[in-house]
N, C-alpha and C positions, 0 to 999 in steps of 0.2 A: 553530318559526321561530328562526333564529340572530340574536341581538341584535348591535348594533354593537360592544359591548364584547367579546362572544365572538368575533366575526369578527376584531377587532384582536388579541386574545390568540392566536388560531390562527396569525396571520402574524408573530408576534413571534419573533425569532431572537436567541439569545445567541451572539455571535462570541467564541470562545476563541482568542486569538492568543498563541502562545508565542514568546518571543524570548530570544536570548543572543548578545551581540556581533554584532548584525546591522545595523550602521550603514550598510552599503552597499545593503541591500535594504529596510529597514523603511519608508522614506518611500513608496516605490512601492506597497507592500502597504497601508499606511494610506490613501493617496490613492485606491486602487482601491475602497475601501468606499463611496465616493460613488456609484459607477456600478453597484452590484450589483443595482439594480432595486427595492429596498425603501426606503421613507422612513426616514431616520435615527431618527425617533421610534418606529420598530418594531424597532430594533436595540439590543441591549444589548451593549456592547463591554467585554469582560473581557480584559485583557492580563496575562500572567504572565511575568515576566522572571527568568531564572536567575542574577541578580547580574552583569549585564553590566559590563565594565570599560572599554568604548569609549564612543562617543557615542550609543549606542542609547537609553538612558534620557532623555537630553537631547532627542533628536528626538521621542520619545513624549510627554514632558511638554509640549513646544511644541505638538504636535498637539492634545493634550487641552485645553490652556489656550485654544486658539482654537476648538475644536469640541465640547467636552464637553456644552455646553448643548443641542446638537441631538439627542443620543442619548437614547433612552428611559432609559438608565442607563449609567454607565461606572465601571470599577474597574481600578486598577493594583495588582497584587500583585508585590512584589519579594522574591525569596528571598535569603537571606544568602550562598548559594553555588549553584552549578549542581547540582541534585539529579537532573537528567535530564528528558527530555521527557515521560515517563509521569507523573511527579509533577506537573510543570507543567500538563499537560492535565487531570489529575484535580482539582487545586486549582481550576482554572477551571470545570470541570463542576459541582463542588460549589456554586459561587456562582451558577450559572445559574438564572434565574427564568422564562425563556421555555420554551414546550413543545418547542422545537427548538434544537439546538446546532450551530454550524458550527465544527468543529475546523480551524483555519487555521494553516499553517506560515508562518514569517516570510520565506519566499522564494517564495511562491506568489501570483500575481496572477490573479484570476478575470476573465474577459471581461465586458463590459457585460451587465447583466440576468441574469447567471448564477445568482445566489442566488435571485432570484424564480422562475426556471424550475425550478431544483432543488427549491425548496420546493413549488411547485405539483405537481410529479411525486410528491414524497414524500407529500404530503397525500392525493393521489389513490390511491396504492398502499397507504397505511397502512390503508385500509379492509379490506384482506385480512388484516391483522395479521401479515403475513409479511415485508414489506420494512421494515426499520428505518432504513436509511440510503442515501444516494446520494453519488456523487462524480463529478467530471469526468475526462475523459481528460487526461493531463499531456503537454505537448509534448516532454519529455525521455524519454518511454517508449521502449523499444526499437523500432526502425524497423518490424520485422515485426509487432509487436503493434499499432502505429498503423495499419498497412495493413488488418489484419483487424477493428479495432475502430472505425475512423472512421465516425461516423454511426449506429452500432448501440448497442444497450443490452446490456451484459454483465450477465447476470442472476444470477451467482453470484460476484461479486468478493469476494476475501478482505480486501483492504487497507482498514483503517479509518484512513486517513492523509491528510496533505497539505491537502486541502480536502474534508472529510468532514462532510456534513450528516446529522444523525441525531436520533431521538427522545431528548429529554432523559431521559425516564423509563427508557428501556432502558439508556442510558449510565450513569445513576445506579446501576443494578442490577449493571452489569458492570465498568466502569472498565478502564483500562490497567494492566498488570502492572508495578508499580513496582520489582520486583526485577530487571527486564531492563535493565541498566545498573547504576547510574548512575556518572559523568555520561554516559558513552557508552551509547547504546541501539541495540539491534539486534532487528528482527523484532517489536517490541512492537505495531506496527500490524496486521500480519497475524495475530499471535497473538490479538488481540481479535477480528478478523474470523473466525478459525477457531472461537473459542468461540461466537460468535453463530451461525455456520453449523451448528455442532453442535446448537444449540437449534432448528434449523429456520428460522432467521431469515436474511434475505439482505441484502447490500449491492449495489445496482445501480450500475454505472458508465455514465454517460450520454455516449456517444461523440460526440454532436452538440455537446458543450461541451468546448472545449479550454482548459485553464489554462496560463499561462506560468510555467515554473519558472526563477527567476533563480538558477541554480546557477553557482558559480565553475568555470571550466575545470579548476581543480586538484582539483575534487571527484572522489572515487574512482569514482563511478557515472555521471559525465558526461564525454563526450569530444567536443571540437569539431574535432579534427584529422582530416584525410583520409589521413594517413599510416598505412598498414597496420601498420607496425612499432610505432608509438606506440599504436595501438589494441590490438594484441596484448599489448603490455607492460601496458596498463591492465587488460585482462582477466585477465592472470596475477596482477596485484596484488589484484584482486577475489577470485580463487580463494584466494590466500594469506591474505586477511583472514578466510576461513571458519574458519581454524584458530586465531584469536585467542580467548582465554578468554571474553570477553563475547559475541562472536558465536556461539561454540559453545553457550554457555548459552542465548542467545536462541533459537537454532534448536531446541534440545532442548525448551524450553518450548512453542514453536510446534508442533513435531511431536506433542507429547503432547496438545495441544488440538485437533488435526485430527479431523474426522469420519472414521469407519472407512474409508469408500470411498476418500477422498483419501489417507489414511494407507497404504492398500493399494497405491495407485498409486505412492507413494514406494518402498515395498518392492519392487514390480515393477521399478522403475527400477534399484534396487540389484542385484536378481537379474540383470537384463539385462546390465549392464556387467561384473559379476563373472564371468558365464558367458563373455562375450566375451573377457575377459582370460585365462580358463582355456583357451579354444579356441586363442588365439594362443600361449599357453605350450605346449600339447600339440603344436601344429604345429611350433614351434621344436624341441622335443624329438624329434619324429618325423624331421624333416629332419637334425638333428645326429647322432642316435644310430641312425638307420635302424630305428626301432622303430615298430610298428603300434599306433595308438590310434584306429582308425577307429570302433569301437563307441562309445567314450567321446565322441569328437568328434561323432558323430551325435546322441547323447542331448543333449549340451550345445547343439548347433545347434538342436535342437527346442525346448529350454528358452529359448534366446535369442530365437528367432522368436516363440514363444508369448507370452513376457513383454512383448516390445516392442510387439507388436500389441495385446495386452490393455491395456497402459498407454496407448497412443495412443487407443484407443477410449474409455477412461474420461475422458481429458482432453478429447477433442473433444465427447463427448456431455454430460458432466456439468460439467466445470470451465470449459469455454468456452461455456457455454450462452448463446444469444442472438447469438453471433458467427459461427455457421456460415453459409457462403455458398459455393455451388459455384464461383463465379467466383474466389474466393480460397482454394479448397481446398488448393492446393499450399503457400500461405503458412501456412495453419492447421496442416498436417501438419509443415511445417518448424519452425514455432514450438513445437509440441508435442514434436518431436524434440529441439530445443535445450533445451527445458525439462527433458526427461528427463535429459539430460547434466548440467545444472546441479544437478538434484536428487540425482543419483548422487554428485556431488562434495560436496554438502552432507551427505548421509548418511554419507560417509566420515569427516567430521569428528566423528561420534559414536562411531566405533570406537576 
């Protein structure tokens, strides 16, 4: 029989909230904690700040002075400078005393009762020893992904980020890679997810919970404009960012941590578009110099077709597990196709 103390401990969650110059968003995130569905005396609030120079710390201190007594425990850690989000998250995880940790970014607002629902799902699935974490769908996710993921459970999600509820024990053993950054970080969240998946552990995304991402329109990965020109410019800026040193390093670490099957999918995407480039080049040479390369073009065409079909199959069956639906099959194929282009561009950054 489970005692009352054991039951209370099992529903205890340590919220690790990381901040840095977030005066515009932090109040909304802190206030959302009231509505997450758990009593505050079951919540341990650990805030790790990267040495904010705006009003962030003032807002946090005001909140704690008025509400600290209601929490099971609260702790504010202030770094002397911004060491990056991985260090901040890890320092918070090390202080966690509850069996579950919610990694919460300073611009993510979860809907009412979301934490309670996520916790119930995780406790239920933890019986299989396979599912170590859950996360919600984020409203700033790409449109196509939202279409195929809404209401469904993505059973092999790689991202240990934004609003990620996980087993404290598992996170203590793994942690975020602090070499990815600092202070700028790239791919540290999916790198941790890749390491977990490599161990046979899964992060499930609950598509029936949608979190609000309070992102600035100026953010590189968010666009609120309907102008196709501005949207294209933002995409080109994202692609250009793949070749900055810290992003290249982050992706290299992530790729190294991937399970073999998904790593193979990336290699297939590289082969796909390299052969396509070679086919185009041969076609141009054939037309310009009146030369015949039909045999080579035929082999390259077979390679192109085989690699892109194989890559799509791997993505749909293994990487998008739980999202398959015949009614949205065209969106699934389109998403997998766009994903393959993005992966090719990221693989190019390693060359």
